[in-house]
N, C-alpha and C positions, 0 to 999 in steps of 0.2 A: 643395448640401450638402457644405462638406467637416469638418464638427465634429461629431462622432458625438456625436446627442441623448443627455441622462440618460434612463432608465428609474425608473419608477415603483418603490415600494415591492413592491406586487404583482405585476408585470413581472418584477423578479430574482426573487422570492417562488417565481413559474409558472415559472421558468426553474431554479433550483438543486432544485424541488421532487422531480425525478427523483433525486436521490443519496439521500433515505430511501428509496426502492426497492434502491438500488443498494449502501447501507451496511447494509440488513437483512441482505441475503443474503450478503454480506462478513462481517457479526459473526456470523450463522449458522454458518458455514463457521469462523472463526476459534474459537469456543468449543466445535465438537462435532466437529470432523474427526479429533481427537486421540482422542476418546471413541469414534467409532465406529470407528477404525483397532485401539484396543485393544481393544472388544469382538468384533472380527472376526478375535482372532489375534495380530496386530501385536508384535515383542517391543519395548523399552523403546528399543534401539538401532536400531531397524528404522523409525522414529517420522521422523528427520528429513530421510532417504532418501525415504519417504514424500511427504512433506510438499513433495518437490522440484518437482512439477507446478504450487505455487502461486505460484513466480517464474518459473520457465523459459518458464512462457505468459506473462508479462507480458512477458518481457525479449523473448521473438519478435514476441507481437501488438500491442504499446501502439504501438511504432514505426511498424510496418507500415499500424498504422488512421490514424494522425497522417498520414502520409504522402499514404494515398489519399483522407481526407477531406477535406485541403488542397486537394487533384483534384476535388472530388466538388461538384456539382450536378445536385439532381434535384426532384421537386415536394414532397418533404420536407424540401428545403431542404440542408445543406452536412453538418452535423453526425447530425442527427437521426435519419436512417435508421439511423447504425451503434447512437444511442442505444434504438431498437425491435426491430433483428433483435437484438442481444444480451441485450437483456431475455426476449426471447422462448424462448432456449437457455439461460438460465440458472436461467428460472423450471422448464423444462423438468429440469433437471439436479438441482434442487431436488427437486421429485418424484418422480426416480427414487434419490437417495443413501441414504437411510434404509432403502431397500427391498432394498440390497444385498447379496445372499448369502454372495457370499465378499470377502475381501478385495483383490484384484487388481481386482473390478467397482467397489469404494469409491475405489480409484486412480485409475482410470479418470477414474470421474463426477468427480472432483475436476479432473483436468486439462481435463475439458468446461466446467465450472461456473467453475474462474478464468479459463478464456480468453473463459467468453463475457461475462463481469463486465467483464474490461480492456475488452471490445469497445464495451461503453456507458460506462464509464468514461473512459475516455480524451479521449472528447471531448470530452466534460464541461467539463476543465480549459481547453480551446481555446475552449469554448464561452463561458466568460464572457468571456477578451481580445476574441472577436469582437465579441460583444453591446454591451460596456459600454466608455464613454469613460474615461481614464485616472483620472480621479478619484473612479470608482465600482468598480473593481476590486479592492481591498482589501474594500470590501463586498458584492460578489460573493462572496469566496472566505470572508470569513467566513459568510454564509449558507449556504455549502456545508459549512461545518464545521457549521455547527446544524443542519443535518438526518442528517448522518453522526453526529455524538450521538445525537440523538434516536431516528433510526431502529435505532442499537444497541443503544441502553437495551434498546428495547421486544424487537428480537430477541435479545438473550443471556439476558433474564430467561423469556423466554417457558417454556424447559423445568422451571423452578421454578416458574413460575407455575401450569402445567398441573399438575403435582404436586399443590399445592396444594389445586386443583380435583378430586383425588383420580382422575387420569390417573396410571397404571401407570409408575412409574421404574425399575422394577427389571426384568428377562427371564431366558430361559433362555440358559446360554454359548452365544456367537456369534448371541446376537439383540440387534439393539436396539430398548431401549425404546421404547414407544409416545410420549411425552413429548418425543421426538425428534422421532420421525414426524409428528407433529400439527403441532410448530414448525417445519418443513421446508415443510409444505403452508403454512402459512399466511405462509411467506416468499415461496415463488411467487405468490403473489395481491398482494401487498404491492407486492414488484418492478414485477409487470409491470402495476399499477395507477399506478404512483407515476411510474416513466417515461413509460408512454401519455399521464398528463397534463400533462408538460413537452412531449412532442411536438406535442400536440391544444392546447397553449395557446402556445402561442410561435413568433415567425417569426424568419428569418435573411435577413441581409444578403446579399446577392450577392457574389462575390468581389472583383470588379471595383470594386464599390460600399466593401468595406472599404479596398481600398490605395488609393481615394480621400481617405478620411477624413486630415483632418493628423496626428492621433497613431500612424499607421501607421510601422514603423521599416522603412526600407530593407534589402534584404538586401547585405551589404556585400559589394562584390565584390571587392574586395583579400584578401578571408580565401582561406587556405589552404586546399585542397580534398582535397590530394592526401596520401599517404602514403611513407615511404621504403622500401625492402626494407631495409633495417640493421636497422629498428625491427622491421618483421614477423620479422625472423631472428630478436632477441631475445627475442620471447613465443614464438616456437615452441621455442628452445633449453631457455627454462622450464619451458613447458609437457613437452617431451616428455622433459628430466630428472628433474621431478616422477613422471613416467607411468614412467619405468625405475624409479625411487626404491619407488613404490611394488608393482612387481610383483618384483623382485630385494630388497628389504627384507621381504616383508609385510605391509605398511601397511594401515590399515583399508581395505574398498572404498570408505569413503563419500568420499574420496580422488580419487576418479577423476572427481570431478564440478568439482572445483577444477582438476586437471590439464587434464581436457577445456576447461573454459574459457578457459585459457591458449592454449592450442592451435586452439580455435575463433577467438578474439583474433588470433592472427596470421596465421593463416589468411587472416581477413578483410582485414586490413592489409595483406598482399602481392597480393590480387586487388586492392584498392584501390591500391597501389602502381602497378599495371599497366595500370589501366583509367582510360579517360580517359572513356567515356560506356559508360551501358549502363541497368538498370531499376531497379527500386525497391533493390533492396540495395545496391548501389553509389552513388547518390543518398545513400540515409539515411546509410551511413559515411564519404560527401565530408559530408553535414551535421554528422557527427559532430566532425568534423576541424576544421570553421570553427565552432563554437560559440559563441559570445561570451563574452569571459574573466569578467565576473560568473557567467554559468554553471558555471565550472570550479570556481570555489571554492564555489559554494553545493552541488556535486555533492560535495564530500568531507563537507560538513556532513549532507548530506544519506546518505552512505554509512553513520556511525556511528551516525544515529540510527534507520536502519531494519534493521539488524544488533541494536540492541538491541530494536526493537521485535517481529522474527522470534525470537529468543529468548523472548521474553516469551510471543505466539502458542504457542509449540510448548510449551514446556516449565511454564505455569503451573498445569497440571490437573494433571500428574504431580507437581508441587513441591508443590500445596496437598494433594490427596491422602493422599500419602505424610507429609509433614511435619507438616499441621493436623489432619486427619482420620485418621492413621495407619492408611490401608489402601492396596497398590497393585492389591489384584484386584477387577477389573472387575465381576465379580459382585458383589460385597458389596455391602449397604446404605450403610456407613461411605464406599466409593469415590465410588456415585453421590449421595450426600448432595455429597461433596465437591467433585462435577465440577460438581453444581448451583449449589456455593456461587460456584464459578470464572465460572460464567454470572452469577450475580448481580455478582458483584467486576469483569467485563467490561461488563456494562450498570452499573454506576457510575461506571466511568472517561468511559464516553462520554457520561453524564449530566452527570458535572463538564466533559467538554469542551464541550457545549453551556453551561455557565455561562462555563464559559473564552473562549470565541467571544464575548460579550456584553463580557467584560474585558479581553482584550487590547487591544484598538482606543484603550485608556483608558491601558493600558503603555505602547503604542507613542507617543500622544503626549507623553506624560511623559519617556521613556526613548529612544526611536528605535527601528528595527526589529531593527539588531545587538543591541543590549542586552536587549531583550525576548525576542527568543530565544535567547540565550544561557543569560538567566537558568530559561526555562522546562526548558531540555535538563537545566542542572542540577538541578532539583526532580525532573524524573522519574527523575534518577539516584540520590537521596536516597530516591525512594520502589520501587525497584526493591531497593535495597542493605534498606529497612527490612524484606522479605520472610525474610533472615536472621536478625532477632531477634524479630520477632513472634511470637508463638505461640499465641496467641486469632485465631481465624479472623474475628470479628468483627471484631478491629481491622485488618484489613486494609484496611476499607472507607476507612480515615484516610489510606492507602497511595494509593489510586485517586485521591485530591484530586489528586496532584500528577503521576501517570499522565495525567490528564484533561488539566491542563493543556500540558502536552507535549506530548502527542498533538492539541488544537487547534492549538497553536503551529505544529509540525509541517505539518499538513495546512492549513495558513494562511498564515504569513508568509512562507516561501522562495519560493513563486509569487507573493505580491505584489513581491517583491522583481525576480522573475526576469519576469515580464510585460511590463514595459515596454523591455527591453532586446532584446527578440525579433521579428525581422521578421513582419509581418500576412501575409502569404502563406507564410510557413513556421510559422504559430503550431502548428498541429497535430503538426508530426513532430516538433519541437524539445520539444513537452510530453511528449513519447512517448519522444522520447532522453532526457528527463531522467529518464523512468522507470528507467533502463538503471541508474542511481544509487539507486535501489530495489531494485531486483531484483538486482543483481550481490551485495548484502550478504546479502539473503536467501539465495544461491545458496552464498553461501561459509560462512553460519550451516549451512545444511544438509549440508555438507562438512567441519565442522570441529568443531563442537558436541559432537557425540557423542563425538569422538575423543578432545574435551578433555575430557569429565567423565568418559571411560573411564579416562584417563591420568592424570590428576590429582585429581581431584575423588571419589573413587569409585564414580563412575556416578550422584550425587546428585544429580536433577534441579533443586534448590533455588540450586546454583551454576550453573545456566545464567542465573538471574535475576541473580546477580553478575555476571558477565560483560556482561550487558547492561546494567546500570547503569555499571560501566567505560566502553562504549562511549559512552553516554550523555555522560560527563563528556567525552570525548576529543570529541565533536562538536559541544559547547560551545567549549571551544579551538579548533577549525579555526572558527568562526564568526567568531573576533574576525579574521581574514585578510579577510572580505567585509568592503567598503568601507560604512559606515554612511551613505549617501546619502538628501536628503531626495527622497523617493519621492511617490508620489499617496497612499499607503495611509498617510502621515503626514497630507497635508493631509486627507483624507478623517475620517482619528481627531479631528483640529481641528476640523470641520466645516467643512472647505474644500470 
């Protein structure tokens, strides 16, 4: 058998169902962690730094998990062991986080939660590439987007719904409301149950079988996997110069993250330039340098897309509670009502994303992958800009339509364009490396957003959403540089 057989609707359903649980935990984190931090005493300018756990763990964990899952074969298969153990740890973190007595413990549990979610999530992207033939991959990623939307809707709504059923939505200073407690407990059950369903109801091809299929892309033996010491030196100089400026110029401490990132990448390049063989780190860095051309162009699109998303996730609670509900006091009823409304808004954009996952294939069939993604990114930009002008919080639901289309597009179309150019035996590590361009903009946002708001915008959180809208506009322009090729996604959208 050299042609990978197509899977039925229910087989694709089962292999993507675990994403319902992963996104359930992810949505609870996005909608409630800033609230937890503020409740435990975090100042507004501390929040981006506390959020550093999320992108940093993704930067470290995803390529490592991808690298080792490419080389794993057990009784549970290739990717499924990572699904299972990641979900178990994430469920434990969800139970513990709302019980954090102090800020430092909540920050530490965010590291555990995000690392565990990444362990489960990263192999799911490669799982679709492994199991589905080219003509079904776009359908598989669209199914993932559907479950992401459904899981996030329910998770984001939970505190608001629990409050409607009489669960206490306020608490004494320094204590997390019971609505958040029960929402996180439910998240632990849903996450482990949904991922467990995928683990039990799916099977995987052995690595040698995958490499024998006729749609397997071979590794490009001619691609350069080495770095020059000169390039490494440039990054080290940039990082060292910024570090010196921060110390001598008394700049904001958040910028140490950016300086550390520049220095870290320079050191990694230096190690690669003088090492021809080695462990996982050297191999991952070599694969980074040898990544296919289309992936390089998509990486820039991802960078600006995720900068916008991270700005939204960090600052929407503070922006909406302060501007639309008139309170920045975490103990006030107005603040907590606004924070719950943010959960509703996040649920809404994920619900609209689930609908968009059905609509987007028809857009692709008519406009192509490139134009569809570019349009959706610009719709997202308009939606974020609208927060500055809308004053009635109910009308923010209209903004969530645009965010939903941008979110669904970001979760599916870049992967549909990327998957066909990746080598079969390196599908996991390249999906993990692609995550660099999701994580790096989040680290940058954590470094500079607080500084930008304080320096130019009077520390008003609403302007972080405006900066996010500008980043979506730039992402759309970068999309125009990506070749608009006829891929399996287009054939699928047309019924091919």
